[in-house]
N, C-alpha and C positions, 0 to 999 in steps of 0.2 A: 457263594455266588459272587465272587470278586473278580471283575473284568478290568484289565488294564488297557493301556493304549495299544499294545501289540496283539491283542486278541483279534484273530482273523474272523471275519463275518462274510458269509456267502451272499453274493448279490447277483441279480439278473437285471437285464435292461427292462423286461416285461415279465409279469408273473408266469406267462405261458412259454417263455423262451427256454430252449434247452441249454443254451451256453451260460455257464455259471463261472463267476470269478470270485476270488477271495480278496478282501480289502481289510486293512487294519482299521480297528475301531476308531483310532485317532484321525484317520483321513476322511471320515464321513462327516458332513455338515448338514444342518437344517433338516433334521428328521421330522417327518410330518406324515399324516394320514392323507391319502388321496385315492381317487377312483380312476384317474386318467394317467396312463403311462406316458413316458417321453419317447422321443425318437421319430423316425419317419412313419412307421406303421403303428402310430399311437392308437391305443384301444381304450374304449370306455368299459370298465369292469363292473360286474354286478356287486362286488363287495370291495371295501376299501383295503388297501395294503399300506404298509409303512414304506415310505420313499425317502431318499436322501440324496444329496449332491456329492459327487467325488470328482477328482480330476482323472482324466483317462490314463495318465501316467502312474497313478497310485495303485493300480491292480497288482497285487503281490503274486497271485496264482491264477491260472485259468484265463479265460477270455470272455468278454461280453460283447454284445452287438454294437460295436462302434468302430468306424473305419478311419477316422482322421482325414477324410478326403477333403473336407471343407476348410482346411488350413493347418498350419503347424501346431503340434501339441504344446502344452496341455490344454484341453478343453474341459468345461464343466459338463458332467454327464449325470442325468437323473437315473438313479438305480432303485430297484425294488428289493426289499428284504423279505423273502418268503419264509414262513414258519417251518416248512418241511425241509428246507436246506440247512438249517441251523439247529444246534442243540436246543431243547425246550427252555432251559434256563436262560440262554442267550436271547432267544426269540421273545420271551417274556420281558427281559430287561429292556430290549430295544423298543417294544411296544409301550412300555411304561415311560421310557424317555420320550418317545413321540407324543404321549399324552401330556407330559410336563414341558414340552419344548418352549412354549411362550414364557413360562416362568423361568426356565433355565437361561433363555436369552436376556430376559430383563435383569436377572441376577448377575449374569456375566458382565453386562454393561455397568451395573452399579458397583461391582467389586473390581472391575478392571482385570478379570482373569484372562489368561491367555487362551485357554481352550475350554470348549463346552463340557468335555469329559470330566475335568476336575470339578467344575461346578456341579455336574450331575451327581458325582460321587458324594459330595457333601450334602446335597439335597436328598439323597436316599435315606439319610438318618431321619429327616422330617417326614418324608413320603416313602415308606418302604414299598418294595415291589410286591404287588398282590400275587396270590398263588395262581389265579386264573388269568389267562390272556384276554384282555378286553380292550376296546378302543374308547377314545374320549367321548364324552357326551356333548362336547363342544361342537357346534355346527350340525346339530341334528335336524334343524329346519331345512337344510339344503338337501337332505336325503330324498324327500318327496319330489323335489324338482329333478334330482338326478335320476330317480326311478322313471319319471315321465320321459325324460330325454332318452334313457336306455330303451324304453319300450318303443318310442318313435324310431329310433335308429334300427332296432331289430325288425320293426314292421317294414321299414324301407328296404332293408336287406332281403327280407322274404319276397317282397314285390319284385325287386330287381332279379333275384334268382329265378322266380317264376317267369318273368319276361325273357330272360336269356334261355331258359329251357324251351319256351315256345318258339323263339327265333331259331334255335338250333334244330328243332323238330321240323320247322318249315323249310329249312335249307337242305335237309337230308332227302335225297331222291327216294321215292317209293318204288318198290320192285314188284 
């Protein structure tokens, strides 16, 4: 399980998006777990995914949902790494790196390393990649708050759908 800077990683703008792009592992920065995707149609998700930042010009293969309409490229784009799009070993490696991200950033600052990947490769001797894909225990207190928000948003969506169904039923002429 040795990944280098040229290893291609499949990314999406949102976990439910069909457009998949491939990006070099060296081009991804700030890997972290989150429940809110980026972009115009940002969604709150029931489970956390690993997200990272790339430049829109760094996509090696495929396309993601980004139009460059708001100015000349390159732009910072938040992308999601889905487990189903990547090999199991690579997905586990990325999840482990996302769990270690604060320690990697701190060690990168302390050693003056150029790239996070070099620091992560050295840290893997101290913190080996586990066999099972898990997310960090850090930030567990926020989950309750996130679940409440998710339930409120879903309840609001159900009410709006019911209102729109009633409105369309009233507009339709009866025969």
